[in-house]
C-alpha atoms as a printed R data frame, in Angstrom:
    type eleno elety resid chain resno      x      y       z
1   ATOM     1    CA   MET     A     1 21.197 52.698 -13.679
2   ATOM     2    CA   ASN     A     2 18.681 55.109 -12.842
3   ATOM     3    CA   ALA     A     3 19.065 59.112 -12.540
4   ATOM     4    CA   ASP     A     4 20.639 59.138  -9.484
5   ATOM     5    CA   THR     A     5 23.352 56.867 -10.289
6   ATOM     6    CA   ALA     A     6 22.198 54.645  -7.285
7   ATOM     7    CA   GLY     A     7 20.464 51.858  -9.089
8   ATOM     8    CA   SER     A     8 20.814 47.989 -10.025
9   ATOM     9    CA   ALA     A     9 22.985 47.564 -13.664
10  ATOM    10    CA   SER     A    10 18.449 45.739 -14.450
11  ATOM    11    CA   GLY     A    11 16.830 49.551 -13.502
12  ATOM    12    CA   ASN     A    12 17.894 51.598 -17.246
13  ATOM    13    CA   ALA     A    13 16.948 48.047 -18.835
14  ATOM    14    CA   SER     A    14 14.165 48.880 -20.118
15  ATOM    15    CA   GLY     A    15 15.063 52.992 -21.455
16  ATOM    16    CA   GLY     A    16 14.511 52.171 -24.433
17  ATOM    17    CA   GLU     A    17 18.303 52.808 -26.147
18  ATOM    18    CA   PRO     A    18 18.920 51.306 -29.023
19  ATOM    19    CA   PRO     A    19 21.508 49.067 -29.271
20  ATOM    20    CA   LEU     A    20 25.304 50.136 -28.901
21  ATOM    21    CA   THR     A    21 27.375 50.881 -32.532
22  ATOM    22    CA   VAL     A    22 30.774 51.919 -32.394
23  ATOM    23    CA   ASP     A    23 32.991 52.623 -35.205
24  ATOM    24    CA   ARG     A    24 35.920 51.053 -35.869
25  ATOM    25    CA   GLU     A    25 38.862 51.892 -38.138
26  ATOM    26    CA   PRO     A    26 41.193 48.613 -38.743
27  ATOM    27    CA   SER     A    27 44.212 49.178 -40.666
28  ATOM    28    CA   THR     A    28 44.829 45.503 -42.367
29  ATOM    29    CA   VAL     A    29 48.188 43.840 -42.796
30  ATOM    30    CA   ASN     A    30 48.290 40.349 -44.978
31  ATOM    31    CA   GLY     A    31 44.682 40.805 -45.136
32  ATOM    32    CA   ARG     A    32 44.462 41.010 -40.767
33  ATOM    33    CA   SER     A    33 42.965 43.385 -39.156
34  ATOM    34    CA   VAL     A    34 45.150 45.020 -36.313
35  ATOM    35    CA   ARG     A    35 44.349 48.523 -34.616
36  ATOM    36    CA   ASP     A    36 47.812 50.853 -34.299
37  ATOM    37    CA   SER     A    37 46.738 51.762 -30.516
38  ATOM    38    CA   SER     A    38 50.081 53.725 -30.118
39  ATOM    39    CA   PRO     A    39 53.040 52.835 -31.744
40  ATOM    40    CA   ARG     A    40 54.006 51.655 -35.338
41  ATOM    41    CA   GLY     A    41 55.289 48.502 -34.454
42  ATOM    42    CA   VAL     A    42 51.911 46.739 -33.387
43  ATOM    43    CA   SER     A    43 50.892 47.130 -36.739
44  ATOM    44    CA   ALA     A    44 53.271 44.167 -37.721
45  ATOM    45    CA   LEU     A    45 52.178 42.398 -35.101
46  ATOM    46    CA   SER     A    46 49.714 40.231 -37.318
47  ATOM    47    CA   ALA     A    47 51.793 39.935 -40.667
48  ATOM    48    CA   PHE     A    48 54.410 38.684 -38.517
49  ATOM    49    CA   ILE     A    49 52.630 35.827 -36.537
50  ATOM    50    CA   GLY     A    50 51.573 34.739 -40.101
51  ATOM    51    CA   ALA     A    51 51.138 30.812 -39.942
52  ATOM    52    CA   ASN     A    52 53.364 30.109 -37.291
53  ATOM    53    CA   PRO     A    53 51.513 31.317 -33.638
54  ATOM    54    CA   ARG     A    54 54.354 30.434 -31.909
55  ATOM    55    CA   ARG     A    55 56.206 33.888 -33.148
56  ATOM    56    CA   ALA     A    56 53.010 34.817 -30.938
57  ATOM    57    CA   THR     A    57 55.380 35.333 -27.773
58  ATOM    58    CA   PHE     A    58 58.211 37.235 -29.683
59  ATOM    59    CA   ALA     A    59 56.096 38.825 -31.300
60  ATOM    60    CA   LEU     A    60 53.810 40.356 -28.338
61  ATOM    61    CA   SER     A    61 57.750 41.484 -26.872
62  ATOM    62    CA   PHE     A    62 58.350 44.095 -30.184
63  ATOM    63    CA   ALA     A    63 54.853 45.438 -29.727
64  ATOM    64    CA   LEU     A    64 55.260 46.032 -25.999
65  ATOM    65    CA   ALA     A    65 58.979 47.620 -26.390
66  ATOM    66    CA   SER     A    66 57.685 49.731 -29.214
67  ATOM    67    CA   ALA     A    67 54.531 50.951 -27.482
68  ATOM    68    CA   ALA     A    68 57.120 52.023 -24.444
69  ATOM    69    CA   CYS     A    69 57.861 55.766 -25.728
70  ATOM    70    CA   ALA     A    70 54.038 56.340 -26.434
71  ATOM    71    CA   SER     A    71 53.483 55.864 -23.383
72  ATOM    72    CA   GLN     A    72 55.531 58.111 -21.222
73  ATOM    73    CA   ARG     A    73 53.439 60.496 -22.862
74  ATOM    74    CA   PRO     A    74 51.069 62.356 -20.150
75  ATOM    75    CA   VAL     A    75 47.867 62.236 -19.882
76  ATOM    76    CA   ALA     A    76 45.734 64.516 -17.869
77  ATOM    77    CA   THR     A    77 42.996 63.230 -15.664
78  ATOM    78    CA   THR     A    78 40.820 63.523 -12.091
79  ATOM    79    CA   THR     A    79 42.460 60.525  -9.770
80  ATOM    80    CA   ALA     A    80 39.151 58.346 -10.005
81  ATOM    81    CA   SER     A    81 39.763 57.818 -13.027
82  ATOM    82    CA   ALA     A    82 43.626 57.243 -13.539
83  ATOM    83    CA   GLY     A    83 43.009 54.648 -10.551
84  ATOM    84    CA   ILE     A    84 40.941 52.615 -13.042
85  ATOM    85    CA   ASN     A    85 42.334 53.165 -16.602
86  ATOM    86    CA   THR     A    86 45.252 51.258 -17.331
87  ATOM    87    CA   ALA     A    87 48.072 53.286 -19.860
88  ATOM    88    CA   GLU     A    88 47.981 53.279 -23.618
89  ATOM    89    CA   LEU     A    89 48.835 48.873 -24.806
90  ATOM    90    CA   PRO     A    90 48.963 47.635 -27.872
91  ATOM    91    CA   VAL     A    91 45.608 46.763 -28.722
92  ATOM    92    CA   ILE     A    92 45.761 42.663 -30.168
93  ATOM    93    CA   GLU     A    93 43.579 41.585 -32.781
94  ATOM    94    CA   ASP     A    94 45.054 37.769 -34.693
95  ATOM    95    CA   ARG     A    95 42.723 35.471 -33.129
96  ATOM    96    CA   ARG     A    96 45.284 32.956 -32.856
97  ATOM    97    CA   VAL     A    97 47.182 34.788 -30.373
98  ATOM    98    CA   ALA     A    98 43.927 35.688 -28.185
99  ATOM    99    CA   ASP     A    99 43.790 32.403 -27.884
100 ATOM   100    CA   SER     A   100 46.671 30.977 -27.113
101 ATOM   101    CA   LEU     A   101 47.228 33.785 -23.519
102 ATOM   102    CA   LEU     A   102 43.624 33.687 -22.987
103 ATOM   103    CA   ALA     A   103 41.562 30.789 -20.956
104 ATOM   104    CA   ASP     A   104 38.031 29.655 -20.246
105 ATOM   105    CA   VAL     A   105 37.384 29.501 -17.003
106 ATOM   106    CA   ARG     A   106 34.988 27.656 -17.015
107 ATOM   107    CA   ALA     A   107 37.759 24.571 -18.929
108 ATOM   108    CA   LEU     A   108 39.323 24.907 -15.673
109 ATOM   109    CA   ASP     A   109 36.340 24.778 -13.223
110 ATOM   110    CA   SER     A   110 32.769 23.907 -14.321
111 ATOM   111    CA   THR     A   111 31.067 24.804 -11.139
112 ATOM   112    CA   ILE     A   112 31.837 27.948 -11.997
113 ATOM   113    CA   VAL     A   113 28.345 30.270 -12.662
114 ATOM   114    CA   VAL     A   114 29.076 32.406 -15.389
115 ATOM   115    CA   THR     A   115 26.184 35.026 -16.379
116 ATOM   116    CA   LEU     A   116 27.911 37.774 -18.722
117 ATOM   117    CA   ARG     A   117 25.332 40.522 -18.028
118 ATOM   118    CA   TYR     A   118 27.278 42.288 -21.151
119 ATOM   119    CA   ALA     A   119 26.224 39.856 -23.242
120 ATOM   120    CA   THR     A   120 22.092 40.470 -22.553
121 ATOM   121    CA   THR     A   121 20.119 43.100 -22.287
122 ATOM   122    CA   HIS     A   122 20.579 42.960 -18.280
123 ATOM   123    CA   ASN     A   123 23.095 45.714 -17.992
124 ATOM   124    CA   PHE     A   124 23.360 49.841 -17.554
125 ATOM   125    CA   THR     A   125 22.820 50.207 -20.782
126 ATOM   126    CA   GLY     A   126 19.513 47.871 -21.385
127 ATOM   127    CA   ALA     A   127 21.459 46.566 -24.731
128 ATOM   128    CA   PRO     A   128 23.828 43.332 -25.663
129 ATOM   129    CA   LEU     A   129 27.367 45.286 -26.237
130 ATOM   130    CA   PRO     A   130 29.726 44.728 -29.056
131 ATOM   131    CA   GLY     A   131 31.817 41.471 -28.825
132 ATOM   132    CA   TYR     A   132 29.584 39.787 -26.552
133 ATOM   133    CA   GLU     A   133 28.244 36.976 -28.590
134 ATOM   134    CA   ALA     A   134 28.647 33.883 -26.099
135 ATOM   135    CA   ASN     A   135 28.335 33.862 -22.988
136 ATOM   136    CA   ARG     A   136 31.639 32.759 -21.851
137 ATOM   137    CA   ALA     A   137 33.957 34.176 -19.276
138 ATOM   138    CA   LEU     A   138 38.009 34.375 -20.605
139 ATOM   139    CA   LEU     A   139 40.979 35.355 -18.413
140 ATOM   140    CA   ARG     A   140 44.384 35.348 -19.293
141 ATOM   141    CA   ARG     A   141 45.216 31.579 -18.405
142 ATOM   142    CA   GLU     A   142 47.388 32.433 -15.228
143 ATOM   143    CA   ALA     A   143 44.485 34.759 -13.749
144 ATOM   144    CA   ALA     A   144 42.163 31.903 -15.313
145 ATOM   145    CA   ALA     A   145 43.993 29.075 -13.174
146 ATOM   146    CA   ALA     A   146 44.066 31.496  -9.612
147 ATOM   147    CA   LEU     A   147 40.253 32.444 -10.361
148 ATOM   148    CA   ALA     A   148 39.725 28.011 -10.096
149 ATOM   149    CA   ARG     A   149 41.763 27.794  -7.082
150 ATOM   150    CA   VAL     A   150 39.470 30.168  -5.593
151 ATOM   151    CA   GLN     A   151 36.334 27.986  -6.266
152 ATOM   152    CA   ARG     A   152 38.106 25.569  -4.603
153 ATOM   153    CA   ARG     A   153 38.986 27.149  -2.111
154 ATOM   154    CA   LEU     A   154 35.529 28.151  -1.224
155 ATOM   155    CA   ALA     A   155 34.255 24.466  -1.961
156 ATOM   156    CA   GLY     A   156 34.750 22.986   1.326
157 ATOM   157    CA   GLU     A   157 32.177 26.197   2.585
158 ATOM   158    CA   GLY     A   158 29.333 25.532   0.277
159 ATOM   159    CA   LEU     A   159 30.068 27.985  -1.382
160 ATOM   160    CA   GLY     A   160 30.603 29.359  -5.564
161 ATOM   161    CA   LEU     A   161 31.978 31.957  -7.651
162 ATOM   162    CA   GLU     A   162 28.988 33.402 -10.067
163 ATOM   163    CA   LEU     A   163 30.626 35.889 -12.734
164 ATOM   164    CA   PHE     A   164 29.617 39.135 -14.377
165 ATOM   165    CA   ASP     A   165 32.341 39.560 -16.138
166 ATOM   166    CA   ALA     A   166 35.583 39.044 -17.022
167 ATOM   167    CA   TYR     A   167 37.605 39.685 -20.225
168 ATOM   168    CA   ARG     A   168 35.658 42.743 -21.800
169 ATOM   169    CA   PRO     A   169 36.672 43.376 -25.691
170 ATOM   170    CA   VAL     A   170 38.087 47.253 -26.499
171 ATOM   171    CA   ARG     A   171 35.143 47.279 -27.880
172 ATOM   172    CA   ALA     A   172 32.665 47.163 -25.411
173 ATOM   173    CA   THR     A   173 34.769 49.917 -23.292
174 ATOM   174    CA   LEU     A   174 34.487 52.141 -26.394
175 ATOM   175    CA   ALA     A   175 30.777 51.520 -26.693
176 ATOM   176    CA   MET     A   176 30.365 52.011 -23.057
177 ATOM   177    CA   VAL     A   177 32.274 55.428 -22.568
178 ATOM   178    CA   GLU     A   178 30.017 56.477 -26.009
179 ATOM   179    CA   TRP     A   179 26.603 55.216 -23.996
180 ATOM   180    CA   THR     A   180 27.951 57.862 -21.267
181 ATOM   181    CA   LYS     A   181 27.920 60.506 -23.847
182 ATOM   182    CA   ARG     A   182 24.882 59.665 -24.849
183 ATOM   183    CA   VAL     A   183 23.105 59.801 -22.659
184 ATOM   184    CA   GLY     A   184 24.584 62.830 -20.479
185 ATOM   185    CA   ARG     A   185 25.946 60.049 -17.705
186 ATOM   186    CA   GLU     A   186 29.882 61.673 -18.676
187 ATOM   187    CA   GLU     A   187 30.561 61.555 -15.329
188 ATOM   188    CA   LEU     A   188 30.767 57.829 -14.304
189 ATOM   189    CA   LEU     A   189 33.890 57.816 -16.410
190 ATOM   190    CA   ARG     A   190 35.181 61.291 -14.028
191 ATOM   191    CA   ASP     A   191 34.284 59.401 -11.197
192 ATOM   192    CA   GLY     A   192 35.870 56.210 -11.896
193 ATOM   193    CA   TYR     A   193 32.923 53.961 -12.096
194 ATOM   194    CA   ILE     A   194 33.586 53.065 -16.043
195 ATOM   195    CA   ALA     A   195 37.106 52.916 -17.256
196 ATOM   196    CA   SER     A   196 38.022 54.115 -20.996
197 ATOM   197    CA   ARG     A   197 40.889 51.609 -21.057
198 ATOM   198    CA   SER     A   198 40.143 49.048 -18.956
199 ATOM   199    CA   ARG     A   199 41.901 46.245 -16.924
200 ATOM   200    CA   HIS     A   200 39.153 44.180 -18.160
201 ATOM   201    CA   ASN     A   201 39.872 44.552 -21.838
202 ATOM   202    CA   LEU     A   202 43.562 43.041 -20.189
203 ATOM   203    CA   GLY     A   203 41.451 39.799 -19.567
204 ATOM   204    CA   LEU     A   204 42.903 40.653 -16.058
205 ATOM   205    CA   ALA     A   205 39.865 41.840 -13.911
206 ATOM   206    CA   VAL     A   206 36.941 39.817 -13.308
207 ATOM   207    CA   ASP     A   207 33.434 41.403 -12.008
208 ATOM   208    CA   LEU     A   208 31.838 38.369  -9.577
209 ATOM   209    CA   THR     A   209 29.808 37.368  -6.013
210 ATOM   210    CA   LEU     A   210 29.631 34.603  -3.788
211 ATOM   211    CA   ILE     A   211 26.918 31.827  -4.082
212 ATOM   212    CA   ASP     A   212 25.394 29.058  -2.118
213 ATOM   213    CA   GLN     A   213 26.550 26.144  -4.041
214 ATOM   214    CA   ALA     A   214 23.533 24.119  -2.850
215 ATOM   215    CA   THR     A   215 20.396 26.693  -3.565
216 ATOM   216    CA   GLY     A   216 22.558 28.884  -6.168
217 ATOM   217    CA   HIS     A   217 21.186 31.842  -4.792
218 ATOM   218    CA   GLU     A   218 23.856 34.852  -4.229
219 ATOM   219    CA   LEU     A   219 24.983 35.793  -0.820
220 ATOM   220    CA   GLU     A   220 23.282 39.521   0.268
221 ATOM   221    CA   MET     A   221 26.228 42.123  -0.899
222 ATOM   222    CA   GLY     A   222 23.667 45.028  -0.493
223 ATOM   223    CA   THR     A   223 23.814 46.659  -3.849
224 ATOM   224    CA   PRO     A   224 23.323 44.970  -7.146
225 ATOM   225    CA   PHE     A   225 26.203 44.222  -9.625
226 ATOM   226    CA   ASP     A   226 26.514 47.695 -11.354
227 ATOM   227    CA   THR     A   227 25.682 49.989  -8.600
228 ATOM   228    CA   PHE     A   228 27.375 53.248  -9.935
229 ATOM   229    CA   SER     A   229 26.890 54.791  -6.208
230 ATOM   230    CA   SER     A   230 29.184 54.561  -2.458
231 ATOM   231    CA   ALA     A   231 26.999 52.605  -1.061
232 ATOM   232    CA   ALA     A   232 29.264 49.590  -3.722
233 ATOM   233    CA   HIS     A   233 32.130 51.416  -2.393
234 ATOM   234    CA   THR     A   234 34.354 47.940  -0.494
235 ATOM   235    CA   ALA     A   235 33.921 49.598   2.992
236 ATOM   236    CA   ASN     A   236 30.652 51.002   2.584
237 ATOM   237    CA   ALA     A   237 28.446 48.786   4.676
238 ATOM   238    CA   SER     A   238 27.890 46.865   7.974
239 ATOM   239    CA   GLY     A   239 26.546 43.641   9.462
240 ATOM   240    CA   VAL     A   240 26.041 40.584   7.546
241 ATOM   241    CA   ILE     A   241 27.142 42.351   4.247
242 ATOM   242    CA   ALA     A   242 30.290 43.138   5.151
243 ATOM   243    CA   ALA     A   243 30.664 39.677   6.182
244 ATOM   244    CA   ASN     A   244 30.162 38.649   3.205
245 ATOM   245    CA   ARG     A   245 32.348 41.045   0.944
246 ATOM   246    CA   ARG     A   246 35.140 40.847   3.190
247 ATOM   247    CA   ARG     A   247 34.616 36.800   2.632
248 ATOM   248    CA   LEU     A   248 34.601 37.383  -1.255
249 ATOM   249    CA   SER     A   249 37.430 39.527  -0.554
250 ATOM   250    CA   ALA     A   250 40.091 37.550   1.411
251 ATOM   251    CA   VAL     A   251 39.342 34.563  -0.184
252 ATOM   252    CA   MET     A   252 40.008 36.462  -4.136
253 ATOM   253    CA   GLU     A   253 43.534 38.033  -2.171
254 ATOM   254    CA   SER     A   254 44.508 34.710  -1.156
255 ATOM   255    CA   GLU     A   255 45.051 34.134  -4.676
256 ATOM   256    CA   GLY     A   256 46.446 37.405  -5.735
257 ATOM   257    CA   PHE     A   257 43.623 39.154  -6.834
258 ATOM   258    CA   THR     A   258 42.839 42.921  -5.551
259 ATOM   259    CA   ASN     A   259 39.665 44.371  -5.680
260 ATOM   260    CA   TYR     A   260 38.920 47.691  -6.356
261 ATOM   261    CA   ASP     A   261 37.654 50.221  -3.687
262 ATOM   262    CA   GLN     A   262 34.850 51.630  -5.862
263 ATOM   263    CA   GLU     A   263 33.053 48.125  -6.625
264 ATOM   264    CA   TRP     A   264 32.845 45.156  -4.318
265 ATOM   265    CA   TRP     A   265 32.625 42.686  -7.256
266 ATOM   266    CA   HIS     A   266 35.523 43.908  -9.191
267 ATOM   267    CA   PHE     A   267 39.118 42.273  -8.573
268 ATOM   268    CA   SER     A   268 42.247 42.675 -11.050
269 ATOM   269    CA   PHE     A   269 45.022 40.396 -11.284
270 ATOM   270    CA   PRO     A   270 48.964 40.993 -11.901
271 ATOM   271    CA   LEU     A   271 50.498 40.170 -14.477
272 ATOM   272    CA   PRO     A   272 53.775 41.593 -16.508
273 ATOM   273    CA   ASP     A   273 53.696 42.950 -19.617
274 ATOM   274    CA   PRO     A   274 50.395 43.043 -20.408
275 ATOM   275    CA   VAL     A   275 48.278 43.964 -23.723
276 ATOM   276    CA   ARG     A   276 43.912 44.627 -24.467
277 ATOM   277    CA   PHE     A   277 42.384 42.485 -26.537
278 ATOM   278    CA   ASP     A   278 39.195 43.012 -29.618
279 ATOM   279    CA   VAL     A   279 38.543 39.681 -30.508
280 ATOM   280    CA   VAL     A   280 34.574 38.558 -30.331
281 ATOM   281    CA   ILE     A   281 33.894 36.808 -27.397
282 ATOM   282    CA   ARG     A   282 32.548 33.637 -29.430
């Protein structure tokens, strides 16, 4: 983004920022890494699962139950940041657990176009984010299935989806927060444009747009992805742009997604007992 907070994701790509790194200090249980983000019980998750991934469901329930008390602590925050930040949920780093809960959206519908911006330099930081090592869009299985249904609805109109982001590793979110501090843009956290605990970390949020399937061209939405200004607020449009934004919102809502009103491209999916993930996208 440029200094006026009204440009595209590529506007800062030539800013000369070095690649982002985030210091992480995971604990280990029987040689497997698990971050103890809140309750003590979460650190036992990988050890309990051991060589039997069928224990994953029970282990997740245990972790969530032990997290409940910690999540009751009040957190001072502004209204905007409160709206986009999730609770202090357990962080799952065991790949076997993640693989049992996340699905590749293109495995469900190969016609969905995926161009993960944070796996490239074409994003507001100007560098690939930690944890993005492949152009694969992952979501919780229920959300991925719903997104495939959206794609089928659009196909009859000659339209389709292009995804900019889906599941986002926790380490990538921390790198975004660190970037705001390094470049003096911490107002983006306060104003609700960058989350410190994102729904993307849950595998329950997706950033996307509509494309013409015949040409592959994006429909006009008024601003590029990751525009940090009121111009990107979903309702702040008129004419063809407003109609395209309404079409995107309507088809996503038809399958249970909810739009974030400050970003026309951002939609979340409801699922009980969510957890955060921090496994590399490969």
